[in-house]
N, C-alpha and C positions, 0 to 999 in steps of 0.2 A: 645533370642530376651532379649532387656533392657530397655524397656519401653511398654506400648503400645499404647507408641507411632508407635511406630514399626507395628503398625499391620491395622493405620487407614489409607486414602487414604488420599490421600494431599486432599481434600478437607470437610472432617470430622478434618485432622491438625487444616484448616480455621477457623474450628468452637470454634474444641475446644481450639486454642488458644481467639477468640473473650470470648468465658464465662466465662475462665481463668482471664484476663481483664480486665470483669466484675466478679472478685472476686466469680460467681456464681461457686458450684462446681460438680460433675456430677458422675453417674454409665455411663461407655459405656457400651454401648450391655446387656444394665441390660433387663434378661430374664419378656414380660410378656405373659400370661394365658387368654387367650378371645379362640374366636368361628368363624369360620369363616361362611362368606352367606350364606353360609347351615345348622349352626348347629355345624359343628365338630371341638367339643376344637381343638388348635393351642398352640405351647408355641410360639412365633416373640420378634426377640432382638432389639427393635428401637435404632437407635446408638447414645442416648446420652440421661438419664434422668436426673432433678436437682431437687431430694428431696425437696429442699424445699419449689424447686415457685410446687412440685405434677404435670411438666409440660414436656413431652418428646418430642426428633428429631428426626426427619428423617434426610435426608444431600444425599440430593438425587443428584448424581454430576456430574453426564451424564446422558445422552438418552441416554445410552446400557441395561438399564431396562424399558425402554420405554415408555413415560407418561396412558401408559392402564394398565403396574404392580407397577406406582403412584399410581393412581389413584383407582385401586381394593384395595388396601392395604390403603387409608383416607377411603374408601363406611367400610373398616371392623371395621379398628380404631370407626366412629360418630360408627356405631352397637356396638361394644361395650363401648361409651362410656365414652371413654381413649381421652387424649387431648395430638396429639400431632402434632406439625407442624412440612411443611413439608418447607423446606430452597431447593431451586433450584440454587445449588453456581453461575453453568457453563449457566445461563440466562444468570442473570447482578451480577456480580461481583461488584459492588456497591452496590444496594442498598440492598442484601440478611438477612442483619446487621437490621438496617430497620422496614423488613419483621418479623423479627423474633422477634422485640420489639416486636410488635403493633402481631404480635398474643398470643406472655406472656401475653398482658394487654390484650388485649376480652373475651382472658380462663375463667382469675381473676372478670371480668365487671361479664361477668356469670354466676360464683359461684356468687361474693355477691347479685346477685339482686338471683340467688335461695338460697342464705341464708338471705336472705332481710324477704322469702313467709315464711321462716323456721320459724326466730324470727320471725315478727305476729301472726303465730301457736304459736308459742312459747308464749309470751306473755295471749294474749287471752285466752288458759289453763291454764297460773299460775295466773291469773286474775281471772277465776272461781274456782280453787282450792280457791285460798287464802279464798275469796268473801264468799265461803259455808264452809269457821271454820275445815279444809280440814289438816292436818299436813304434808309436803312432806318432 
């Protein structure tokens, strides 16, 4: 094996090339610990992990795995609150890039919303702490 690309499917190579084009470093098949739908511990390896964005990508390169298989995996990731974007390169070769960008933006919008809630709580806590003369 000369490079990591030797183990990739053609669809994964397309995604890897696009991530490189965007200047996003990735880890190929980074292991993820999770619990399946009945609570059993599992280790899965999504196709890509983008550390800087904290986002995983599963490349659905063909219908061989079956739509049911992808939907099952998506449910498990959702149950574990793991941000994964499923890319179906075989369905429409022109739209998956846009879908990927939109998926990343949606994940970060959700994170921003959660962060705003946390900051609001934190701001109220600190207002109380500083008003009461406590030193932190």
